[in-house]
N, C-alpha and C positions, 0 to 999 in steps of 0.2 A: 526417621529412618527409611533407607531405598530400600525397594524389595522388589520392584519389575524393571527391566530394561528393555533399552532395544525397541522398548514403543514410537509413537506415530501420534500425527494428531488423532488427538481424545482418546488414548488408550485407556484412558478413563476420562465416562460420557460425563457429560452435561445431565443440569436436571431433568431429562427429556428420559431420563429411565433408570431406573432403577431397585431393588439395587444391585450394590454390587460388594459387598461386605457384609457378612451377620457372625456375629459374636450366638456360638454354639456350639454346648459339650465342652465348654472351654474353650474355645478357642475363634479363632476372628480366622474364618473361608471369605481368601477377595479375587475375585475375579477382573478379568484385567487383558488388554494385548502391545500383545512386546513380543522380543526374538527377531528383532524383525534386522534385514541385512540390507546394506549401501545396497541402494539405486541403481541402476543402471544406466549406461550411457542417453541419454535423452528419457529420461523417467525423472528427473529435475525437482517437477511444478506437482508429480503425483502423489497423494499417500502413500507412504514403505510399505508393503506387505509385510503383513504382520500377527502374531497369533491367538487367537482367544485362548486364556492362560485362567489355570487354578492355583492357585496356594492358597496353605496356611499359616499363622501367625498365633506362639503359643504365648500369651503373653508374661507368663510367671518368669518365664529366663528371657524373653521376649527377641525370635530368633525365629527363622522363616522357612519353613520347609523348600523343597526345591517344587517347581513349578508343574502341574500337568499341562501336553503344548495337548486342545482337541482340534483335531481336522487337518483340513489344509490351512496354509498363511492366507492373508485375502488385503485385498488394498480399497477396501472402504472398510471409512472409521464405524459404520451406524455398525458392522458386526461383533462389536464391544458388549461384553456378556450383562447377563446377568444372574445369583444366588439365590436357591431360597432353603429350607427346612420342611418339609410335608412334618403333615402331625403325628405320624410313625419314624419321624430322626432322620428320613432318609434325605440330604441334601437332591438340588433340581442343578442345573446348568442349562440356561436356555440360552445360545447365539445367533449369530447369523440371520436378523432380523432386519429384514430393510428390505417391504414387497416382496416379501416369500414368504414361510411358514418358520422360518428358522430350525434349527435343532435343538433338541428341547433332549436333555437326559437325565438321568434318575441314577445315583450311585449305589451299587449294587447290595453296597452294604451298608445300615445303618448308624451315625455316626460319627463316617470320617468322609474322606474322599479316592483314600486309596492310593495305588501308585500311579496308574498310568491309564489310558480313555477305556483301557478292556478292563476296570473296574465300574463303567456304566455302560446305563440299558436304554436304548435310544428307543424314547415311548412314542407317542401316537402325534398326529398334528395339534400346534390350540387350536387353529383358523386357515385357511387358504392364503392367506396374507396376516404379518404382520411386523409391524415396525415400533421403535419406541415402548416396551414393554415397559410396563411397572407393574410390581406382585406385591398381596396381601395375604395375608393370615387374614380373613371374617373370626366374627365371633362364632361359630359353629363349629372351627377349627378346617372349616373351608377352604381349599385358595381361589384367588384371584388375579387374576390377566388382564390391565385395563391397556389399548395398546390403538394405536391408527391404522386400521385396515386393509390400506392400499398407496397410491399415489399421494404425494400432497395435498390436495383436493379432494382426498375421499375423508371416509366416516371414522369419528372413533367409537371403542363401543370396548363390552368385554367381555368374557368369557371367568365360568365357577367352576373349577371340581371337588367335585367329593372323593370322589376312590384316589388321590393324593396322583392327581394329571393324565386318566386314562382316557376319562372324558371326559369333555370343557361341554356347557350350554351356557345358551347367553340371553341376555332375553330380544324379546318379538321385532326392537325397533331400534337401532345403531342409536346411542346417546345423540349426537350433533352431525350435523352435513353441512355445510353452509353451503357446498357448490348445490344448491336449489332452488329457482323459485325465480327466477331469469338469471342470477351469481352468478356465473358458469366464473368455475378458478378460483373463487371462493376458500380461502383457508384457515386452520387454526391449526396454534399450537399451542399445549395443553398441561398447566401441572398439576398434582391434583396427592391429597393425603387422603387418611381419613381418619373417619370417626376414635376420639377415645371407644366407643366402647362401640367398635366396628360394624358395627350397621348400614355406617356411610360414607358415600366419601365425595369430601367436596372437588370440584374439578372448579379451577382459571384458567380463562384463557384466551388467549392476544387475538387476533383476526386479518386478515391479508389481504393482497391480490397477488394468487399466483398467476397470471397472464405470461404465459408461455413465449408467447408473441413478443413479450417483453414492448409491446403499446405501450408509447410515451406516453400519450395520454394520460390511461390505466395508469403509471406509477407516477407522473405528474403529482410533489409533494403541495401544495397551495402556502405550509404552514412559512417552508424553506423557499417555496419558489422554484423548482428545480426537480427532474426523475432524476428517485430515490433508489430505483431497484424494488427489483421483487423480492428481497427477500427482508424488509421492514415489516415489522407488525407494531400492532395499533390496537391502544385499550384496556380497559380486562371489562372479560364476562366472568360472570358466576352461576352454576347449576350447583343440587343438591340429586345423590340417585340412593334411592332407601335399595339396597343390596338382596332385603326379603321383597318387597313386592316392585323394580326394577321400575317405580313411579322417577321419576323427574320434573325437579320442581327448580321455583328463583328462589332466587335470599330471601321472599316477603314470601316463600310456603305453599306459591300460586302455582297446578302439576301445569307442565309444558308436555306436549303435547311433539313427539319425539321422530322422527332426530328434529333436535333443533337444527331449523335452519337461520339465515340469515338477517332476515326481517324481525324475526321474533329475541334471536339476540342482541341484537342494537334496540330493540324496545321494551322487553321484556328483561332482558337477563346480562347491562350492561350494570355496572359496577363506578365506572372511571371513563369518560371520554376525556382523551388523550390529546384530540386537539389537537391530531398530525403529530406530535411530537410520538415517538418511535423506537421500537429494541428488536433487538433478535430474539433474542432465547428469553424463556416463558419465565415466571417469578419463581424463587424459593416459598417455601409454605411451612408452619406454623399451626396451633393452633392457641386460640386464646384464652381467661381464665375462664367466658362462658361457650370454649367450643369454638366458636367460629373460626374460619380462618384470618390470619395474617396473612400479611404478603411482602415483599422484597423484590422490591422491581426494578430492575436500570433499565432508563431512559434520557432519551436524547436531546435535550436541553436549545440551549440559543443559536446553536448548529448541527450538520450530524455528525461533528466527531469531537461532542461535547455530548455527556450524560452526566446521569446521577441517579446516585440507589436513590429509590426513597421506602417506604414504611407505612403500608396502607393500612387501613384496620377501620372497626366499624365501631361507632362509636355515639351512642346520643340519638339515633335513626340517620347519622351520618358516615360517610366514607372516607376519613379523615386522612393527609399523609402528610410525610413528615421527611423531605429529607436529609440523609445519613450523615455522605459524601459522595464525591467525585469518582466516573469511574473513566475511566479510558479506552473502555469499548461495548459495545453494545452485545454482544454475544460472553462476557464476563460472566461465567455461572459461580453462582454465591449460593450460600447457607445461612439457615434463620434458626435458631433453637431459644425457645423462652424454657428456664431452668424452675428450677425449685421451689426457692423465690421468688418468682415471679421476675427474674432480672430477662432483659431480650440480649441476643450475641445474636452480629449480623459477620457472615466473615464474607467480606468482601475483596473483589481482585478490583488493584489502583496501578498509577505509574501515572508518568510527567508526557504531556500529552496524550496524542492520539496513538495505539498499539499500529500501527501501520506495515509494519519491517516486510521486508520482503519472501516469500516461500509459504508454501502450504501451509505450516505448524503454525503460520501468526494467525491465519485466513479467521478468526475463530476471536481473537482475545488473547490475552494474556499478561499478568504484571506480579507486581507484588502482593502478596494476601496480608491483611490488617482483620488484627478482631475490632472492634466497635460494641462497647459497651449504652446502654440503655437501664436505668433504673425505676422511671419514673412513665411507665406502658409503653414509652417510644416514644415522649414527646417530646427528649434532648438525647444526644445523645454524646459522645468522648470517643476520642484513640481510645481503646483500653494492650493492644501491643499491635508489632510485626511478627507476625510470625512465618513468613516465606525462607526458606529453610538459607544460609548462613554464603554468604556473598564469597567471602574466600576459598567455599570448594564447587561453588555456582555461580562461577562471574558472567551476568547478562544471562542470566537464565532470565523467562516468565515462565510463568506459572498459572494455571486452573483448574474450573469444574471442582473447587469443595465441594465435599459428600461427605452427612454421620455412615456410621458403624452400624449397620440395623440391631436389633432380635427377632424372632421368628415371628414373635409377634407382633409386628412395627413400631414399638417404640426404641428410641435411638441410644445408643451409647455415652453415655456420659463420658469425655475424655478425648472423644476418640474421632480423633479428621482423616476424609482420603483427598487427595489431591495431587497433580502431575506438571514436571513441567519438563522441560528443552531449551535447548539455546541454540541448537541449524535450525534453520525455516525450513527444509528437505529433509534430513536425514534424519535415521529411524532414531535418534539418541535421545530419544524422552527416555524422564526416573519416574514412576510412579512412588510416593512419597506416603508413609503413613503418621501422628503424631498419635502419641498414646503420653498419656498425663492421668491414665485411666485407673484406680485401685485395681480393676481387676487380676494383675500378677499376687499379688493380697490376698485374693479369697481362695 
């Protein structure tokens, strides 16, 4: 079902910031960027301005409300919102987060979103600068925001509120900062998932040289024997955060000095040396039967225009990798879920050839959406189905950024998925979609 219109690049965001939809008080509340207008002459290759927006969906009658639009239209796709509910059942809406504090709002009345921006209160800033926020409800009913603290090569950290967003407190030291000790401009992109007891945060990250001078010596990839640019991310590293004590450890349980810098990441945290095979988007994470993170990662293969999806998990003392299928771009953002039977579901973006159509909306991949299934702990995978919207209604469209609907406690809703699609490479014609195969409308 289509629910958001007039969107542009990343109107629903990739795995770096979540959640964008929560199941709450019998409805699903969804944040997105939409309502865009056609770009002015000479602006065809810019992201079209759109509004941070919020609407609700009623599973019982499968209907969407009219959206509330917040603030001014912006052409920064990072301004895409995230949404959560606090312990007193008030919705929170956070948007415009890209190297600035962002705008944090709370609904005036519990249990709903009201009808306009006037029904929301502005709360104090979470931090001086926030990028890529991801929000979690912790075991003691406090809320945490994990985020990047400034620009590309800055640190990653978190803040916790115990009073529903009025006061935020964080650790003495940030979690990671690769840009230290003789490694200027080294950076990371990070994927996160909360432990089942909601006391620990698992973080898996890629690393890359974000050298702004585009120095070809620093950006040369010896595997492919060419300069590849500073948007290529390598390797996978892991840290675990104790959210009560703020202790940061590696997978072996060794306590790490924080912030974790480049040398520590390579020597003590790395779980996969990809040997110069690269990615764009960080991986999608789930939890295995032992509570360890399991990983769905897109990675380059024989050249920089061929990619594959890999399932990575810890088995008998080693991190094993199994290839699932091909990807048509390094920025395709996927979703991994383990169901109650222990079966694994990978929702991935695929296509023929490399996704290099012209236009800003295609700069981060896009294609069809396939659902792959494993019933043997990820050792083998089979194509289960194609869930791409009907090609007779959306001929030639591309789709990306598959993601779940969350509950306020951080668990996922079975049978619901979000993603978005577009046709033109420049126009704000993108549409957001909800796949609802849940039984929520029957309860």
